[in-house]
Backbone as ProteinMPNN parsed JSONL, in Angstrom:
{"seq_chain_A": "MKHRSRWLLAILIPACLWLASCKPGTEAAAEEAGPAKVEHLKGAEPTRVTLTEEAAKRLDIQTAEVRDLGAGKAIPYAAVLYDTDGNTWTYLSPEPLVFVRHRITVDRIDGELALLSDGPAAGTLVVTVGAEELYGSELEFEEE", "coords_chain_A": {"N_chain_A": [[-11.526, -46.89, 14.374], [-11.212, -45.018, 16.45], [-9.428, -43.173, 15.322], [-10.979, -42.015, 13.334], [-12.903, -40.684, 14.863], [-11.298, -38.785, 16.144], [-10.469, -37.196, 13.978], [-12.932, -36.241, 13.148], [-13.677, -34.705, 15.404], [-11.587, -32.864, 15.311], [-12.286, -31.399, 13.109], [-14.921, -30.555, 13.621], [-14.856, -29.03, 16.064], [-13.359, -26.53, 15.58], [-15.097, -25.542, 13.577], [-17.535, -25.235, 14.956], [-16.783, -23.323, 16.864], [-16.235, -21.156, 15.189], [-18.795, -20.729, 14.033], [-20.206, -20.046, 16.335], [-19.138, -17.612, 16.912], [-20.193, -15.93, 15.014], [-22.523, -13.506, 14.823], [-25.678, -11.908, 14.269], [-25.401, -8.785, 12.611], [-22.679, -8.511, 12.887], [-19.284, -8.243, 11.599], [-19.115, -10.368, 9.781], [-21.731, -10.56, 8.813], [-21.907, -8.111, 7.509], [-20.072, -8.419, 5.437], [-21.389, -10.258, 3.854], [-23.339, -8.655, 2.743], [-21.82, -7.159, 1.091], [-19.025, -5.085, 0.123], [-19.528, -2.721, -1.182], [-22.196, -0.643, -2.177], [-23.937, 0.03, -5.018], [-25.674, 2.543, -6.652], [-27.652, 3.522, -9.327], [-28.328, 6.644, -10.543], [-30.631, 9.217, -11.59], [-30.25, 12.056, -13.683], [-27.75, 14.654, -13.338], [-25.639, 13.508, -11.787], [-24.569, 10.338, -12.246], [-24.149, 7.991, -10.688], [-24.101, 6.581, -7.407], [-21.973, 5.493, -4.903], [-21.81, 3.57, -2.067], [-19.816, 2.778, 0.582], [-18.693, 0.249, 2.902], [-17.314, 0.779, 6.196], [-14.982, -0.721, 6.5], [-14.301, -1.306, 3.827], [-13.711, 1.273, 2.871], [-11.458, 1.826, 4.401], [-9.695, -0.158, 3.464], [-9.381, 0.653, 0.822], [-8.159, 3.008, 1.265], [-9.363, 5.553, 1.097], [-9.146, 8.949, 0.314], [-9.686, 12.458, 0.623], [-10.073, 15.83, -0.701], [-10.675, 19.369, -0.566], [-12.577, 21.271, -2.946], [-11.128, 24.056, -4.389], [-11.527, 27.582, -4.411], [-10.326, 29.779, -6.681], [-10.769, 32.369, -7.274], [-10.704, 33.287, -10.041], [-11.708, 30.967, -10.931], [-12.35, 27.462, -10.235], [-10.487, 24.88, -8.537], [-9.168, 21.576, -8.367], [-7.299, 18.859, -6.914], [-5.183, 17.3, -9.298], [-5.119, 14.578, -9.085], [-7.694, 13.899, -8.45], [-9.12, 13.79, -10.758], [-10.848, 11.892, -13.128], [-10.843, 9.987, -16.125], [-13.096, 8.778, -18.518], [-13.736, 6.069, -20.865], [-14.526, 7.404, -23.131], [-13.263, 9.782, -23.007], [-14.399, 11.698, -21.399], [-14.48, 13.818, -18.497], [-14.437, 13.321, -14.999], [-15.157, 13.466, -11.467], [-15.169, 12.207, -8.125], [-17.483, 13.067, -5.723], [-17.842, 13.564, -2.199], [-20.438, 13.631, -0.455], [-21.279, 12.878, 2.057], [-20.005, 10.969, 4.859], [-18.523, 7.955, 3.721], [-20.038, 7.846, 1.411], [-20.139, 8.273, -2.058], [-20.299, 10.157, -4.986], [-20.339, 10.161, -8.428], [-19.345, 12.819, -10.487], [-19.689, 14.945, -13.218], [-17.137, 16.909, -14.683], [-15.538, 19.827, -16.109], [-12.462, 20.291, -17.372], [-10.375, 22.984, -17.579], [-7.632, 23.529, -17.757], [-4.475, 21.992, -16.905], [-2.403, 22.64, -14.219], [0.483, 22.077, -12.985], [0.055, 20.176, -10.173], [-2.585, 20.681, -9.993], [-5.932, 20.706, -11.221], [-7.537, 22.94, -13.152], [-10.766, 24.118, -13.273], [-13.435, 24.713, -15.542], [-15.99, 24.093, -15.226], [-17.602, 22.622, -12.545], [-17.898, 21.137, -9.237], [-19.033, 23.025, -6.322], [-16.97, 25.327, -4.462], [-15.262, 24.105, -1.603], [-16.504, 21.67, -1.547], [-16.021, 18.209, -0.972], [-13.745, 16.163, -2.718], [-12.702, 13.015, -4.069], [-9.403, 11.969, -3.806], [-7.692, 9.832, -3.552], [-8.304, 6.538, -4.322], [-10.367, 6.789, -6.131], [-10.317, 5.497, -8.61], [-10.837, 2.867, -7.918], [-13.428, 3.127, -6.941], [-14.741, 3.794, -9.312], [-14.261, 1.45, -10.725], [-15.807, -0.318, -9.169], [-18.296, 0.624, -9.814], [-18.444, -0.035, -12.555], [-18.377, -2.787, -12.378], [-20.903, -3.38, -11.401], [-22.566, -2.418, -13.335], [-25.551, -1.523, -15.089], [-27.251, -3.652, -17.361]], "CA_chain_A": [[-12.668, -46.086, 14.745], [-10.757, -43.906, 17.273], [-8.833, -42.169, 14.443], [-12.061, -41.302, 12.66], [-13.497, -39.79, 15.86], [-10.376, -37.671, 16.367], [-10.549, -36.306, 12.806], [-14.234, -35.588, 13.193], [-13.591, -33.675, 16.432], [-10.652, -31.84, 14.836], [-12.995, -30.575, 12.134], [-16.131, -29.984, 14.204], [-14.613, -28.038, 17.113], [-13.135, -25.192, 14.997], [-16.287, -25.09, 12.86], [-18.505, -24.777, 15.956], [-16.291, -22.063, 17.427], [-16.419, -20.113, 14.173], [-20.221, -20.435, 13.937], [-20.643, -19.397, 17.567], [-18.675, -16.216, 16.914], [-20.951, -15.161, 14.027], [-23.791, -13.01, 15.352], [-26.259, -10.915, 13.364], [-24.887, -7.437, 12.767], [-21.227, -8.49, 12.995], [-18.562, -8.038, 10.346], [-19.452, -11.438, 8.848], [-22.984, -10.197, 8.167], [-21.642, -6.978, 6.621], [-19.388, -8.907, 4.245], [-22.381, -10.882, 2.991], [-24.02, -7.589, 2.025], [-20.863, -6.652, 0.124], [-18.298, -3.901, 0.575], [-19.992, -1.515, -1.874], [-23.563, -0.616, -2.706], [-23.92, 0.929, -6.166], [-27.006, 2.98, -7.06], [-27.67, 4.321, -10.549], [-29.205, 7.788, -10.331], [-31.066, 9.973, -12.763], [-29.792, 13.438, -13.601], [-26.353, 14.993, -13.608], [-24.757, 12.526, -11.161], [-25.112, 9.056, -12.685], [-23.982, 6.858, -9.802], [-23.677, 6.78, -6.02], [-21.353, 4.302, -4.326], [-21.729, 3.618, -0.609], [-18.872, 1.762, 1.052], [-18.623, -0.065, 4.323], [-16.121, 1.383, 6.799], [-13.838, -1.589, 6.21], [-13.931, -1.12, 2.42], [-13.078, 2.59, 2.754], [-10.112, 1.697, 4.967], [-8.873, -0.961, 2.547], [-9.086, 1.463, -0.369], [-7.456, 4.195, 1.735], [-10.041, 6.698, 0.49], [-8.715, 10.254, 0.8], [-10.409, 13.536, -0.045], [-9.587, 17.212, -0.592], [-11.735, 20.317, -0.896], [-12.509, 22.08, -4.154], [-10.643, 25.392, -4.019], [-11.943, 28.722, -5.222], [-9.15, 30.594, -6.987], [-11.23, 33.677, -7.713], [-10.986, 33.211, -11.479], [-12.253, 29.635, -11.21], [-12.187, 26.467, -9.183], [-9.411, 23.925, -8.768], [-9.118, 20.348, -7.573], [-6.059, 18.143, -7.19], [-5.258, 16.528, -10.54], [-5.365, 13.183, -8.694], [-9.137, 13.701, -8.312], [-9.722, 13.764, -12.096], [-10.966, 10.589, -13.795], [-11.227, 10.015, -17.537], [-13.747, 7.54, -18.941], [-13.237, 5.569, -22.154], [-14.876, 8.363, -24.184], [-12.5, 11.001, -22.774], [-15.119, 12.611, -20.505], [-13.807, 13.988, -17.213], [-15.294, 13.132, -13.831], [-14.563, 13.372, -10.146], [-16.109, 11.679, -7.132], [-17.793, 13.921, -4.589], [-18.169, 12.846, -0.972], [-21.403, 14.485, 0.236], [-21.366, 12.43, 3.448], [-19.026, 9.904, 5.065], [-18.691, 6.646, 3.071], [-20.901, 7.975, 0.23], [-19.38, 8.898, -3.131], [-21.143, 10.386, -6.15], [-19.558, 10.568, -9.603], [-19.821, 14.121, -10.948], [-18.996, 15.398, -14.43], [-16.42, 18.18, -14.577], [-14.871, 20.294, -17.325], [-11.126, 20.755, -17.04], [-9.901, 24.056, -18.446], [-6.221, 23.221, -17.991], [-3.739, 21.394, -15.799], [-1.3, 23.494, -13.789], [1.194, 21.286, -11.976], [-0.766, 19.127, -9.573], [-3.959, 21.159, -9.91], [-6.78, 20.76, -12.414], [-8.357, 24.146, -13.11], [-12.056, 23.73, -13.83], [-14.371, 25.724, -16.045], [-17.279, 23.639, -14.717], [-17.402, 21.589, -11.544], [-18.612, 21.317, -7.969], [-18.816, 24.268, -5.573], [-15.81, 25.402, -3.575], [-15.506, 23.502, -0.303], [-16.998, 20.301, -1.724], [-14.971, 17.201, -0.888], [-13.562, 15.268, -3.865], [-11.831, 11.881, -3.756], [-8.086, 12.067, -4.434], [-7.114, 8.485, -3.522], [-9.344, 5.508, -4.312], [-11.418, 7.064, -7.116], [-10.291, 4.464, -9.658], [-11.509, 1.686, -7.37], [-14.865, 3.439, -6.913], [-15.196, 3.677, -10.698], [-14.253, 0.015, -11.025], [-16.972, -0.957, -8.544], [-19.439, 1.046, -10.638], [-18.456, -0.814, -13.795], [-18.678, -4.176, -12.034], [-22.33, -3.49, -11.16], [-23.253, -1.609, -14.338], [-26.804, -2.08, -15.609], [-27.135, -4.227, -18.696]], "C_chain_A": [[-12.239, -44.861, 15.568], [-10.147, -42.808, 16.41], [-9.915, -41.347, 13.746], [-12.721, -40.308, 13.618], [-12.611, -38.581, 16.112], [-10.44, -36.682, 15.204], [-11.871, -35.546, 12.792], [-14.243, -34.466, 14.229], [-12.685, -32.532, 15.986], [-11.317, -30.912, 13.829], [-14.177, -29.855, 12.785], [-15.869, -28.889, 15.237], [-14.313, -26.658, 16.519], [-14.362, -24.657, 14.257], [-17.339, -24.558, 13.836], [-18.07, -23.458, 16.583], [-16.502, -20.915, 16.457], [-17.897, -19.729, 14.081], [-20.734, -19.708, 15.176], [-20.227, -17.927, 17.595], [-19.439, -15.341, 15.932], [-22.313, -14.798, 14.602], [-24.367, -12.04, 14.346], [-25.702, -9.528, 13.671], [-23.378, -7.368, 12.917], [-20.611, -8.294, 11.625], [-18.901, -9.125, 9.323], [-20.748, -11.132, 8.108], [-22.772, -9.059, 7.182], [-20.971, -7.446, 5.34], [-20.375, -9.579, 3.293], [-23.12, -9.84, 2.158], [-23.113, -6.993, 0.96], [-20.224, -5.371, 0.609], [-18.79, -2.609, -0.059], [-21.424, -1.698, -2.352], [-23.557, 0.432, -3.81], [-25.354, 1.235, -6.572], [-26.881, 3.847, -8.307], [-28.745, 5.394, -10.401], [-29.643, 8.393, -11.647], [-30.563, 11.405, -12.59], [-28.311, 13.574, -13.849], [-25.377, 13.97, -13.013], [-25.299, 11.129, -11.452], [-25.069, 7.946, -11.65], [-23.549, 7.281, -8.412], [-23.147, 5.442, -5.518], [-21.269, 4.518, -2.824], [-20.852, 2.461, -0.161], [-19.101, 1.436, 2.515], [-17.38, 0.622, 4.873], [-14.874, 0.59, 6.453], [-13.373, -1.406, 4.765], [-13.227, 0.216, 2.226], [-11.661, 2.559, 3.315], [-9.197, 0.935, 4.018], [-8.477, -0.177, 1.307], [-8.285, 2.718, -0.019], [-8.034, 5.455, 1.093], [-9.558, 7.99, 1.158], [-9.422, 11.324, -0.016], [-9.683, 14.869, 0.134], [-10.742, 18.115, -0.991], [-11.485, 20.975, -2.251], [-12.111, 23.485, -3.704], [-11.179, 26.444, -4.978], [-10.725, 29.611, -5.425], [-9.523, 32.004, -7.434], [-11.639, 33.653, -9.175], [-11.587, 31.858, -11.861], [-12.009, 28.704, -10.037], [-11.071, 25.512, -9.559], [-9.575, 22.732, -7.842], [-7.755, 19.715, -7.816], [-6.223, 17.318, -8.475], [-5.544, 15.057, -10.244], [-6.854, 12.875, -8.574], [-9.851, 13.601, -9.656], [-9.696, 12.341, -12.654], [-11.375, 10.82, -15.244], [-11.924, 8.706, -17.857], [-13.235, 7.158, -20.329], [-13.577, 6.48, -23.324], [-14.132, 9.685, -24.014], [-13.217, 12.028, -21.91], [-14.398, 12.673, -19.162], [-14.818, 13.995, -16.074], [-14.473, 13.281, -12.571], [-15.618, 12.759, -9.23], [-16.253, 12.671, -6.008], [-18.071, 13.029, -3.381], [-19.122, 13.716, -0.154], [-21.613, 14.123, 1.706], [-20.386, 11.283, 3.625], [-19.466, 8.587, 4.414], [-19.602, 6.673, 1.85], [-20.148, 8.789, -0.816], [-20.246, 8.964, -4.382], [-20.255, 10.849, -7.302], [-20.195, 11.819, -10.198], [-18.999, 14.551, -12.16], [-18.361, 16.761, -14.183], [-15.876, 18.557, -15.95], [-13.543, 20.901, -16.903], [-10.713, 21.799, -18.068], [-8.433, 23.814, -18.789], [-5.631, 22.586, -16.736], [-2.57, 22.319, -15.495], [-0.586, 22.773, -12.647], [0.317, 20.165, -11.464], [-2.215, 19.546, -9.392], [-4.649, 21.064, -11.265], [-7.665, 21.982, -12.244], [-9.632, 23.866, -13.89], [-12.807, 24.929, -14.388], [-15.791, 25.347, -15.635], [-17.031, 22.509, -13.734], [-18.152, 21.905, -10.276], [-18.221, 22.617, -7.27], [-17.568, 24.172, -4.707], [-16.196, 24.834, -2.208], [-16.034, 22.081, -0.371], [-15.828, 19.334, -1.638], [-14.959, 16.347, -2.154], [-12.559, 14.189, -3.473], [-10.525, 12.024, -4.524], [-7.356, 10.732, -4.456], [-8.261, 7.495, -3.42], [-10.434, 5.706, -5.346], [-11.467, 5.99, -8.207], [-11.005, 3.201, -9.193], [-13.017, 1.907, -7.275], [-15.453, 3.279, -8.314], [-15.251, 2.209, -11.118], [-15.438, -0.706, -10.399], [-18.245, -0.585, -9.285], [-19.559, 0.16, -11.877], [-18.802, -2.278, -13.53], [-20.174, -4.392, -11.886], [-23.155, -2.725, -12.174], [-24.501, -2.316, -14.856], [-26.593, -2.573, -17.027], [-28.054, -3.508, -19.661]], "O_chain_A": [[-12.82, -43.787, 15.418], [-10.318, -41.628, 16.715], [-9.781, -40.133, 13.59], [-13.062, -39.198, 13.21], [-13.114, -37.469, 16.277], [-10.463, -35.471, 15.419], [-11.918, -34.36, 12.465], [-14.765, -33.385, 13.957], [-12.978, -31.365, 16.25], [-10.933, -29.747, 13.718], [-14.404, -28.673, 12.524], [-16.606, -27.904, 15.273], [-14.955, -25.687, 16.917], [-14.639, -23.458, 14.3], [-17.967, -23.534, 13.565], [-18.897, -22.574, 16.809], [-16.903, -19.823, 16.858], [-18.225, -18.543, 14.052], [-21.605, -18.845, 15.071], [-20.885, -17.1, 18.227], [-19.341, -14.116, 16.007], [-23.15, -15.668, 14.84], [-23.606, -11.397, 13.623], [-25.551, -9.146, 14.831], [-22.833, -6.274, 13.062], [-21.314, -8.19, 10.62], [-18.968, -8.843, 8.127], [-20.862, -11.408, 6.914], [-23.396, -9.042, 6.121], [-21.268, -6.927, 4.264], [-20.226, -9.489, 2.074], [-23.485, -10.098, 1.011], [-23.604, -6.378, 0.014], [-20.808, -4.647, 1.416], [-18.514, -1.522, 0.45], [-21.807, -2.752, -2.858], [-23.214, 1.59, -3.57], [-26.153, 0.328, -6.808], [-26.095, 4.794, -8.336], [-29.915, 5.092, -10.164], [-29.072, 8.098, -12.697], [-30.466, 11.901, -11.468], [-27.69, 12.724, -14.487], [-24.396, 13.604, -13.661], [-26.37, 10.768, -10.964], [-25.885, 7.027, -11.72], [-22.749, 8.201, -8.243], [-23.783, 4.401, -5.684], [-20.726, 5.521, -2.36], [-21.117, 1.305, -0.489], [-19.637, 2.248, 3.27], [-16.492, 1.005, 4.112], [-13.829, 1.165, 6.15], [-12.17, -1.356, 4.508], [-12.243, 0.29, 1.49], [-10.761, 3.195, 2.766], [-8.055, 1.336, 3.795], [-7.365, -0.325, 0.8], [-7.789, 3.408, -0.91], [-7.297, 6.313, 0.607], [-9.557, 8.115, 2.383], [-9.722, 11.128, -1.194], [-8.811, 15.017, 0.99], [-11.674, 17.684, -1.669], [-10.343, 21.204, -2.65], [-12.682, 24.032, -2.761], [-11.27, 26.226, -6.186], [-10.16, 30.134, -4.464], [-8.671, 32.746, -7.921], [-12.782, 33.961, -9.512], [-11.936, 31.648, -13.022], [-11.524, 29.116, -8.983], [-10.743, 25.347, -10.734], [-10.044, 22.849, -6.71], [-7.116, 20.006, -8.827], [-7.271, 16.716, -8.705], [-6.147, 14.367, -11.066], [-7.242, 11.706, -8.595], [-11.056, 13.355, -9.696], [-8.659, 11.677, -12.652], [-12.15, 11.726, -15.55], [-11.419, 7.636, -17.518], [-12.393, 7.855, -20.896], [-12.987, 6.352, -24.397], [-14.345, 10.614, -24.793], [-12.696, 13.124, -21.706], [-13.778, 11.697, -18.74], [-15.894, 14.586, -16.169], [-13.243, 13.228, -12.605], [-16.811, 12.791, -9.531], [-15.262, 13.077, -5.402], [-18.484, 11.879, -3.53], [-18.688, 14.453, 0.731], [-22.064, 14.948, 2.501], [-19.972, 10.677, 2.637], [-20.616, 8.165, 4.538], [-19.912, 5.616, 1.301], [-19.592, 9.846, -0.518], [-20.848, 7.971, -4.791], [-19.506, 11.817, -7.164], [-21.409, 11.885, -10.39], [-17.768, 14.524, -12.13], [-18.956, 17.643, -13.564], [-15.766, 17.714, -16.84], [-13.5, 21.893, -16.175], [-10.702, 21.536, -19.27], [-8.036, 23.882, -19.952], [-6.216, 22.643, -15.655], [-1.838, 22.73, -16.396], [-1.002, 22.852, -11.492], [-0.115, 19.304, -12.231], [-2.987, 18.859, -8.723], [-4.044, 21.307, -12.309], [-8.455, 22.056, -11.303], [-9.579, 23.426, -15.038], [-12.819, 26.009, -13.797], [-16.696, 26.18, -15.689], [-16.333, 21.546, -14.051], [-18.954, 22.838, -10.239], [-17.202, 23.227, -7.594], [-17.166, 23.09, -4.279], [-17.305, 25.051, -1.721], [-16.017, 21.361, 0.628], [-14.756, 19.61, -2.175], [-15.998, 15.87, -2.61], [-11.675, 14.421, -2.648], [-10.531, 12.183, -5.745], [-6.484, 10.523, -5.3], [-9.099, 7.604, -2.524], [-11.343, 4.882, -5.443], [-12.547, 5.623, -8.67], [-11.693, 2.545, -9.974], [-13.797, 0.982, -7.502], [-16.527, 2.702, -8.482], [-16.19, 1.787, -11.793], [-16.016, -1.602, -11.015], [-19.172, -1.39, -9.374], [-20.64, -0.329, -12.202], [-19.441, -2.931, -14.355], [-20.675, -5.469, -12.208], [-24.317, -2.41, -11.916], [-24.514, -3.533, -15.038], [-25.841, -1.977, -17.798], [-28.098, -3.851, -20.842]]}, "name": "protein", "num_of_chains": 1, "seq": "MKHRSRWLLAILIPACLWLASCKPGTEAAAEEAGPAKVEHLKGAEPTRVTLTEEAAKRLDIQTAEVRDLGAGKAIPYAAVLYDTDGNTWTYLSPEPLVFVRHRITVDRIDGELALLSDGPAAGTLVVTVGAEELYGSELEFEEE"}
């Protein structure tokens, strides 16, 4: 009987400590909500992905500004995504932790730059690291 009591205490004490540390609004509550919220939009931008701070850190999301070259706009080639139909996209970051997929038209690739004939305005932030993961989260939650 004493061995059973020891095992029960060995299991219950850590479980109680863990439960006591979980408070509403803590990281445990955020994980239940999920690391990404995917919203399907109407119009030119089909999807908005909102990440938690922790998810953005894990994905190491990095951005760069769209550059105006006078004769056109340019983004880092790393910011260009191709879908299964060959369409080209990039993710805009209109506000921290929010990412919107935006269709672009690539005129040509010049080294590490994609020169655009159609795309977002100069100064707009585009995702250069982590865009594939954002797209993957979109596909995971795609409407049937």
